[in-house]
DSSP file (Angstrom, degrees, kcal/mol; ACC not computed):
  #  RESIDUE AA STRUCTURE BP1 BP2  ACC     N-H-->O    O-->H-N    N-H-->O    O-->H-N    TCO  KAPPA ALPHA  PHI   PSI    X-CA   Y-CA   Z-CA
    1    1 A M     >        0   0    0      0, 0.0     4,-1.5     0, 0.0     3,-0.4   0.000 360.0 360.0 360.0 -37.8  195.1  -10.4  151.0
    2    2 A S  H  >  +     0   0    0      1,-0.2     4,-1.8     2,-0.2     5,-0.3   0.802 360.0  62.4 -67.1 -26.4  197.0  -11.4  147.8
    3    3 A Q  H  > S+     0   0    0      1,-0.2     4,-2.1     2,-0.2    -1,-0.2   0.888 104.6  46.9 -64.3 -38.0  199.0   -8.2  148.1
    4    4 A L  H  4 S+     0   0    0     -3,-0.4    -1,-0.2     1,-0.2    -2,-0.2   0.849 109.7  53.8 -71.1 -33.8  200.4   -9.3  151.4
    5    5 A S  H  < S+     0   0    0     -4,-1.5    -2,-0.2     1,-0.2    -1,-0.2   0.853 121.8  26.6 -73.1 -33.2  201.3  -12.8  150.1
    6    6 A T  H  < S-     0   0    0     -4,-1.8    -2,-0.2     2,-0.2    -1,-0.2   0.711  92.4-133.8-101.2 -23.3  203.3  -11.6  147.1
    7    7 A G     <  +     0   0    0     -4,-2.1     2,-0.3    -5,-0.3    -3,-0.1   0.571  67.7 118.2  79.9   7.6  204.5   -8.2  148.3
    8    8 A L        -     0   0    0     -6,-0.3    -1,-0.3    -5,-0.2    -2,-0.2  -0.841  62.7-124.2-109.2 145.6  203.6   -6.6  145.0
    9    9 A S     >  -     0   0    0     -2,-0.3     4,-1.7    -3,-0.1     5,-0.1  -0.284  33.3-102.0 -76.8 170.8  201.0   -3.9  144.4
   10   10 A H  H  > S+     0   0    0      1,-0.2     4,-1.3     2,-0.2     5,-0.1   0.896 123.1  50.2 -60.9 -41.1  198.1   -4.3  142.0
   11   11 A H  H  > S+     0   0    0      1,-0.2     4,-1.0     2,-0.2    -1,-0.2   0.893 108.5  51.6 -66.2 -40.2  199.9   -2.2  139.4
   12   12 A E  H  4 S+     0   0    0      1,-0.2    -1,-0.2     2,-0.2     3,-0.2   0.831 106.1  55.2 -67.3 -31.4  203.1   -4.2  139.6
   13   13 A K  H  < S+     0   0    0     -4,-1.7    -1,-0.2     1,-0.2    -2,-0.2   0.857 110.5  45.4 -68.2 -34.1  201.2   -7.5  139.2
   14   14 A R  H  < S+     0   0    0     -4,-1.3    -1,-0.2    -3,-0.2    -2,-0.2   0.612  85.8 112.2 -85.9 -12.3  199.7   -6.2  135.9
   15   15 A A  S  < S-     0   0    0     -4,-1.0    -3,-0.0    -3,-0.2    -4,-0.0  -0.363  72.9-114.2 -64.4 136.8  203.0   -4.8  134.5
   16   16 A P        -     0   0    0      0, 0.0    -1,-0.1     0, 0.0    -2,-0.0  -0.251  39.7 -85.4 -68.4 160.0  204.2   -6.8  131.4
   17   17 A S    >   -     0   0    0      1,-0.1     3,-1.8     2,-0.1     0, 0.0  -0.410  33.9-128.0 -63.3 137.9  207.4   -8.7  131.6
   18   18 A P  T 3  S+     0   0    0      0, 0.0    -1,-0.1     0, 0.0    -3,-0.0   0.700 106.3  65.3 -64.3 -17.1  210.4   -6.5  130.8
   19   19 A S  T 3  S+     0   0    0      1,-0.1     2,-0.7     2,-0.1    -2,-0.1   0.652  89.5  75.8 -78.9 -13.7  211.6   -9.0  128.2
   20   20 A V  S <  S-     0   0    0     -3,-1.8    -1,-0.1     0, 0.0     0, 0.0  -0.877  75.1-149.3-102.4 114.9  208.5   -8.3  126.0
   21   21 A A        -     0   0    0     -2,-0.7     2,-0.1     1,-0.1    -2,-0.1  -0.669  22.4-119.4 -81.7 132.7  208.6   -5.0  124.2
   22   22 A P        -     0   0    0      0, 0.0     3,-0.1     0, 0.0    -1,-0.1  -0.389   9.3-150.4 -72.1 150.1  205.2   -3.4  123.7
   23   23 A L  S    S+     0   0    0      1,-0.3    40,-2.5    40,-0.1    41,-0.6   0.752  83.9  19.1 -86.3 -28.5  204.0   -2.8  120.1
   24   24 A A  E     -A   62   0A   0     38,-0.3    -1,-0.3    39,-0.1    38,-0.2  -0.989  68.2-165.3-143.6 149.4  201.9    0.3  121.2
   25   25 A V  E     -A   61   0A   0     36,-2.4    36,-3.3    -2,-0.3     0, 0.0  -0.918  29.5 -99.0-132.9 156.8  201.9    2.6  124.2
   26   26 A P     >  -     0   0    0      0, 0.0     4,-2.3     0, 0.0     3,-0.4  -0.321  43.4-103.2 -70.0 161.2  199.5    5.1  125.7
   27   27 A P  H  > S+     0   0    0      0, 0.0     4,-2.5     0, 0.0     5,-0.2   0.856 119.2  55.9 -55.5 -39.1  200.2    8.8  124.9
   28   28 A S  H  > S+     0   0    0      1,-0.2     4,-1.7     2,-0.2     5,-0.1   0.905 111.1  43.8 -62.8 -40.3  201.7    9.6  128.3
   29   29 A Q  H  > S+     0   0    0     -3,-0.4     4,-2.4     2,-0.2    -1,-0.2   0.882 112.0  53.1 -71.8 -37.9  204.3    6.8  127.9
   30   30 A A  H  X S+     0   0    0     -4,-2.3     4,-1.9     2,-0.2    -2,-0.2   0.897 107.8  52.0 -62.8 -39.7  205.0    7.9  124.3
   31   31 A A  H  X>S+     0   0    0     -4,-2.5     5,-2.3    -5,-0.2     4,-0.8   0.902 110.3  48.3 -63.0 -40.7  205.6   11.5  125.5
   32   32 A R  H  <5S+     0   0    0     -4,-1.7     3,-0.4     1,-0.2    -2,-0.2   0.893 109.0  53.5 -65.2 -39.3  208.0   10.2  128.1
   33   33 A M  H  <5S+     0   0    0     -4,-2.4    -1,-0.2     1,-0.2    -2,-0.2   0.873 116.8  37.9 -63.1 -36.7  209.8    8.0  125.5
   34   34 A L  H  <5S-     0   0    0     -4,-1.9    -1,-0.2    -5,-0.1    -2,-0.2   0.505 106.6-126.7 -91.8  -5.3  210.3   11.1  123.3
   35   35 A S  T  <5 +     0   0    0     -4,-0.8     2,-0.3    -3,-0.4    -3,-0.2   0.918  68.6 122.6  56.4  46.8  211.0   13.5  126.2
   36   36 A V      < -     0   0    0     -5,-2.3    -1,-0.2    -6,-0.1    -2,-0.1  -0.870  65.6 -98.4-128.6 164.5  208.3   15.9  125.0
   37   37 A G     >  -     0   0    0     -2,-0.3     4,-2.0    -3,-0.1     5,-0.1  -0.301  35.9-108.0 -76.6 167.5  205.1   17.3  126.6
   38   38 A I  H  > S+     0   0    0      1,-0.2     4,-2.3     2,-0.2     5,-0.2   0.843 118.6  55.2 -68.3 -32.7  201.7   15.9  126.0
   39   39 A S  H  > S+     0   0    0      2,-0.2     4,-1.8     1,-0.2    -1,-0.2   0.921 108.8  47.5 -65.1 -43.1  200.7   18.9  123.9
   40   40 A R  H  > S+     0   0    0      2,-0.2     4,-2.1     1,-0.2    -2,-0.2   0.887 110.1  54.1 -64.0 -38.6  203.7   18.4  121.6
   41   41 A L  H  X S+     0   0    0     -4,-2.0     4,-1.8     1,-0.2    -2,-0.2   0.932 108.5  47.5 -62.2 -46.1  202.8   14.7  121.4
   42   42 A Y  H  X S+     0   0    0     -4,-2.3     4,-2.6     1,-0.2    -1,-0.2   0.826 108.8  55.5 -67.2 -29.6  199.3   15.4  120.3
   43   43 A R  H  X S+     0   0    0     -4,-1.8     4,-2.2     2,-0.2     6,-0.2   0.904 106.6  50.7 -65.8 -40.2  200.6   17.9  117.7
   44   44 A L  H  <>S+     0   0    0     -4,-2.1     5,-2.0     1,-0.2     6,-1.2   0.868 111.7  48.4 -63.8 -35.6  202.8   15.1  116.3
   45   45 A L  H ><5S+     0   0    0     -4,-1.8     3,-1.1     4,-0.2    -2,-0.2   0.927 110.6  50.1 -68.7 -45.0  199.7   12.9  116.1
   46   46 A R  H 3<5S+     0   0    0     -4,-2.6    -2,-0.2     1,-0.3    -1,-0.2   0.868 111.1  48.9 -61.8 -37.1  197.6   15.6  114.4
   47   47 A T  T 3<5S-     0   0    0     -4,-2.2    -1,-0.3    -5,-0.1    -2,-0.2   0.494 115.3-115.4 -84.0  -2.0  200.3   16.3  111.8
   48   48 A G  T < 5S+     0   0    0     -3,-1.1    -3,-0.2    -4,-0.3    -2,-0.1   0.608  81.2 123.1  82.8  11.5  200.7   12.5  111.0
   49   49 A K  S   <S+     0   0    0     -5,-2.0     2,-0.4    -6,-0.2    -4,-0.2   0.710  76.1  40.8 -79.3 -19.2  204.2   12.3  112.3
   50   50 A L  S    S-     0   0    0     -6,-1.2     2,-0.5    -9,-0.1    -2,-0.2  -0.969  82.4-134.9-125.1 146.0  203.2    9.5  114.7
   51   51 A V        +     0   0    0     -2,-0.4    11,-2.2    11,-0.3     2,-0.3  -0.848  32.3 162.8-103.2 132.4  200.7    6.7  114.0
   52   52 A S  E     -B   61   0A   0     -2,-0.5     2,-0.3     9,-0.2     9,-0.2  -0.900  18.4-160.6-140.1 170.1  198.1    5.9  116.5
   53   53 A Y  E     -B   60   0A   0      7,-2.2     7,-2.7    -2,-0.3     2,-0.4  -0.967  22.6-114.7-146.9 161.9  194.8    4.0  116.8
   54   54 A R  E     -B   59   0A   0     -2,-0.3     2,-0.5     5,-0.2     5,-0.2  -0.842  18.7-172.6-101.1 136.2  191.8    3.9  119.1
   55   55 A D  E >  S-B   58   0A   0      3,-3.2     3,-1.7    -2,-0.4     2,-0.5  -0.857  70.7 -56.0-124.8  93.2  191.0    0.8  121.2
   56   56 A G  T 3  S-     0   0    0     -2,-0.5    -2,-0.0     1,-0.3     0, 0.0  -0.631 121.2 -20.6  69.5-121.9  187.7    1.6  122.7
   57   57 A R  T 3  S+     0   0    0     -2,-0.5     2,-0.3    -3,-0.1    -1,-0.3   0.446 123.0  92.0 -95.5  -1.8  188.2    4.9  124.6
   58   58 A S  E <   - B   0  55A   0     -3,-1.7    -3,-3.2   -32,-0.0     2,-0.4  -0.698  64.0-146.1 -97.0 145.0  192.0    4.5  124.8
   59   59 A R  E     - B   0  54A   0     -2,-0.3     2,-0.4    -5,-0.2    -5,-0.2  -0.896  14.7-167.3-105.2 139.0  194.5    5.8  122.3
   60   60 A R  E     - B   0  53A   0     -7,-2.7    -7,-2.2    -2,-0.4     2,-0.5  -0.987   8.8-149.9-128.0 138.6  197.6    3.8  121.5
   61   61 A I  E     -AB  25  52A   0    -36,-3.3   -36,-2.4    -2,-0.4    -9,-0.2  -0.914  25.5-116.5-109.9 130.4  200.7    5.0  119.6
   62   62 A L  E  >  -A   24   0A   0    -11,-2.2     4,-1.2    -2,-0.5     3,-0.4  -0.458  12.0-146.0 -68.3 130.0  202.7    2.5  117.7
   63   63 A V  H  > S+     0   0    0    -40,-2.5     4,-2.2     1,-0.2     5,-0.2   0.850  99.9  61.1 -64.3 -34.2  206.3    2.2  119.1
   64   64 A A  H  > S+     0   0    0    -41,-0.6     4,-2.3     1,-0.2    -1,-0.2   0.883 102.0  51.6 -60.3 -38.0  207.5    1.6  115.5
   65   65 A S  H  > S+     0   0    0     -3,-0.4     4,-2.2     2,-0.2    -1,-0.2   0.825 107.0  53.8 -70.1 -29.1  206.2    5.1  114.5
   66   66 A I  H  X S+     0   0    0     -4,-1.2     4,-2.1     2,-0.2    -2,-0.2   0.928 110.4  46.3 -66.2 -45.0  208.1    6.6  117.5
   67   67 A H  H  X S+     0   0    0     -4,-2.2     4,-2.3     1,-0.2    -2,-0.2   0.893 112.5  50.6 -63.9 -39.9  211.3    4.9  116.2
   68   68 A E  H  X S+     0   0    0     -4,-2.3     4,-2.4     2,-0.2    -1,-0.2   0.893 108.3  52.6 -64.8 -39.5  210.6    6.1  112.7
   69   69 A H  H  X S+     0   0    0     -4,-2.2     4,-2.3     2,-0.2    -2,-0.2   0.920 109.8  48.3 -62.2 -43.5  210.1    9.7  114.0
   70   70 A I  H  X S+     0   0    0     -4,-2.1     4,-2.4     2,-0.2    -2,-0.2   0.912 110.8  51.3 -63.2 -42.5  213.4    9.6  115.8
   71   71 A A  H  X S+     0   0    0     -4,-2.3     4,-2.2     1,-0.2    -2,-0.2   0.899 110.2  49.3 -62.5 -40.6  215.1    8.3  112.6
   72   72 A R  H  X S+     0   0    0     -4,-2.4     4,-2.0     2,-0.2    -1,-0.2   0.905 110.4  50.8 -64.1 -40.9  213.6   11.1  110.5
   73   73 A Q  H  X S+     0   0    0     -4,-2.3     4,-0.9     1,-0.2    -2,-0.2   0.905 111.4  47.6 -63.5 -41.5  214.7   13.7  113.1
   74   74 A L  H  < S+     0   0    0     -4,-2.4     3,-0.4     1,-0.2    -1,-0.2   0.889 111.7  50.0 -67.3 -38.8  218.3   12.3  113.0
   75   75 A A  H  < S+     0   0    0     -4,-2.2    -1,-0.2     1,-0.2    -2,-0.2   0.847 109.8  51.2 -68.0 -33.4  218.3   12.3  109.2
   76   76 A A  H  < S+     0   0    0     -4,-2.0     2,-1.5    -5,-0.2    -1,-0.2   0.670  86.7  92.4 -77.8 -16.5  217.1   15.9  109.0
   77   77 A D     <  +     0   0    0     -4,-0.9     3,-0.2    -3,-0.4    -1,-0.1  -0.625  48.9 169.9 -82.1  90.9  219.8   17.1  111.4
   78   78 A T  S    S+     0   0    0     -2,-1.5    -1,-0.2     1,-0.2    -2,-0.0   0.789  71.4  56.5 -75.3 -28.2  222.5   18.1  108.9
   79   79 A D  S    S-     0   0    0     -3,-0.2    -1,-0.2     1,-0.1    -2,-0.1   0.784  93.1-156.9 -73.8 -26.4  224.7   19.8  111.4
   80   80 A G        -     0   0    0     -3,-0.2     2,-0.3    -6,-0.1    -1,-0.1  -0.216  41.2 -33.6  73.8-173.9  225.0   16.7  113.6
   81   81 A W        +     0   0    0     -4,-0.1     2,-0.3    -2,-0.0    -4,-0.0  -0.602  63.9 172.3 -82.4 138.6  225.9   16.9  117.3
   82   82 A R        -     0   0    0     -2,-0.3     2,-0.2     0, 0.0    -2,-0.0  -0.995  35.6-105.6-143.9 148.3  228.2   19.6  118.4
   83   83 A Q        -     0   0    0     -2,-0.3     2,-0.6     1,-0.1    -2,-0.0  -0.497  29.2-133.9 -74.7 136.7  229.2   20.7  121.8
   84   84 A I        -     0   0    0     -2,-0.2    -1,-0.1     0, 0.0     0, 0.0  -0.813  16.0-154.2 -91.8 124.1  227.7   24.0  123.0
   85   85 A R        -     0   0    0     -2,-0.6     2,-0.0     1,-0.0    -2,-0.0  -0.871  17.5-127.0-100.1 122.0  230.3   26.2  124.6
   86   86 A P        -     0   0    0      0, 0.0     3,-0.1     0, 0.0    -1,-0.0  -0.357  24.8-112.2 -67.9 145.7  228.9   28.6  127.1
   87   87 A R        -     0   0    0      1,-0.1     2,-0.1    -2,-0.0     3,-0.1  -0.476  39.2 -98.2 -72.2 146.1  229.7   32.3  126.7
   88   88 A P        -     0   0    0      0, 0.0     2,-0.1     0, 0.0    -1,-0.1  -0.430  46.8-105.9 -64.1 140.1  232.0   33.8  129.3
   89   89 A S        -     0   0    0     -2,-0.1     2,-0.7     1,-0.1     0, 0.0  -0.431  25.9-133.8 -71.0 139.5  229.9   35.6  131.9
   90   90 A L        -     0   0    0     -2,-0.1     2,-0.2    -3,-0.1    -1,-0.1  -0.841  22.0-151.6 -94.8 115.7  230.0   39.3  131.7
   91   91 A R        -     0   0    0     -2,-0.7     2,-0.3     1,-0.1     5,-0.0  -0.589  21.0-107.8 -87.9 148.5  230.5   40.8  135.1
   92   92 A R    >>  -     0   0    0     -2,-0.2     3,-0.6     1,-0.1     4,-0.6  -0.554  20.5-141.3 -71.9 136.7  229.2   44.2  136.1
   93   93 A R  H >> S+     0   0    0     -2,-0.3     4,-0.7     1,-0.2     3,-0.7   0.821  95.7  64.6 -70.1 -30.5  232.0   46.6  136.4
   94   94 A G  H 34 S+     0   0    0      1,-0.2     4,-0.3     2,-0.2    -1,-0.2   0.777  98.8  53.3 -66.5 -26.4  230.5   48.3  139.4
   95   95 A R  H X4 S+     0   0    0     -3,-0.6     3,-0.5     1,-0.2    -1,-0.2   0.715  94.4  69.1 -83.3 -21.0  230.8   45.2  141.6
   96   96 A Q  H << S+     0   0    0     -3,-0.7    -1,-0.2    -4,-0.6    -2,-0.2   0.864  98.3  49.2 -67.6 -35.9  234.5   44.6  141.0
   97   97 A G  T 3< S+     0   0    0     -4,-0.7    -1,-0.2    -3,-0.2     2,-0.2   0.633  92.8  94.2 -80.5 -13.5  235.6   47.7  143.0
   98   98 A R    <         0   0    0     -3,-0.5    -3,-0.0    -4,-0.3     0, 0.0  -0.535 360.0 360.0 -83.0 145.3  233.5   47.0  146.0
   99   99 A A              0   0    0     -2,-0.2    -1,-0.1     0, 0.0    -4,-0.0   0.401 360.0 360.0-110.4 360.0  234.9   45.1  149.0
């Protein structure tokens, strides 16, 4: 009944206010933040590149460790960003003569 009165789903009611940044996030959200798969995320956890803790049966990853990981990646990138220029496509010679 309360869903009808507010027009919000149960999940939307529980969502934190957007003005409050979380200190820790679940692995699925951390993977989305880093644009990596869940396997890669757990590899980062195993190697100690991300810091996490257990809260009951849930794992939470510190957002600060995500930011630190990104900063380390940027510092290690000595080449910096550069535009990738695609190679010209090589056409088959046999198709050019056909009509």
